[in-house]
C-alpha positions, 0 to 999 in steps of 0.5 A: 452475478458479481457480489462486488459492486461496480467500481468507479472509473479512474480519475487521474492525478498528475504527480510532481514529476509529470506521471499520471496516477489513477485514483478511484473515489468511493462513497459520500464526498462529505464522509471521513476519508480513508486513502488506500494504497496497495502493495507491490504488483497489486492494484487499487481495485484488486487490493481494496475493492475485490477484497471487500474493503471498500464495501465494508468501509462505505457501510461504516460511513467512510469515503475511500480514495484509492490509488494505483501506485506508479508502475501499477494498475492504470497509472503510468508505468515508467521503465527506468529505475530512477523513476522509483524511489520512496521519495517519489512514492510519498510525493505521489500520495501527497499529490493525491491528497492535495488534488482532492483537497483533503485536510484530514485523512486516515491512511490504509496501506498494505505491504509496499503501500504500508511502507509508503504510508509510514513515511507519508504519515511521518512527513505530513502529520497535519494531513494524516491523523491515523493509519492502518498498516498491514504486512509492513516489515522493518526492511525491504524484502525486495532487496532479495530479488536478483535484478540481473536474473530478472532482466536477463529473463525479460531480455532473452528468456534466460531461466531464473535460477533464484527461487525468490526472484522467480517467485516475485516475477510469477506473482507479478505476471499473474496480475492482469495489466502488470508490466514486468519491465516496470516492476523490475525497474521499481525493485531496482530503483527502490534498492537504496530507499529509506526504510521504516525505523524507530527513528522515523516512526509516525507519531499518529495512532497506528494499527499494525497488522500481519498474518499469523503465518506471515514471515514478516510478522515479528518485524511488524511487531517490532515496528509497532513496539517502536512507534509512539502510539501503535498497537498490533493485530495478528490476522489469524490463519493468514500469510502475506498474500491472503491477509488483505481478504481477511474479514477479521482484519477489516473488522479490526481496522474499522474498529480502530478507525472508529475508535481513533476518530472519537478520540481525535474529536475530543 
């Protein structure tokens, strides 16, 4: 018997460029909303539901609207690099918020989802009142992926010599439903996308978090120091890949959401 409650069926939202985006709606429709966006090569249910986030957020009185980003999960998986950019990913999240008729949401993002959240919060501050960003670096770590080697592997099985590239493809290939061609297109398409910087930091209350064993921890601290209203939480004993399952991270995030909700209400 599974300890994880059954997930709702996906509801599809159309992106501005005509892509189907799978969303999952958990909880009381009248409860405060958390929009949750997963990391690269993951998916909404894997990142947020199987790890206990939806359970704990619902128990704390929140509604969760989770999104499969384009190229992931049950959402559309285009294979052209031009179909992936930070502007498109931000537009996808904004479309979900619009379609669900949400006026005031908290944003919850991890890794790539946190990078998307950083820019979404900066662009629509009237819709996103606060945010939790986990595992967010101040640069795009996927720039280290050798797209040429990844494409050669997908085309004819040429062995990948670059260790980082091989690691990314192995990670992506181990998640059921992933299309490596779509994910490699995303890596290539986002090469010239904007990155989190002090100049584009959101002004809303933010909780930044990273694992104590995560190589991007120090850059996450720098981003927290650069943002006008941000604090940093170190996730004890966790690296980049297992941090989302940390109970300490969930508890810190919910405490932050509760605390900032009270301050906003005043």
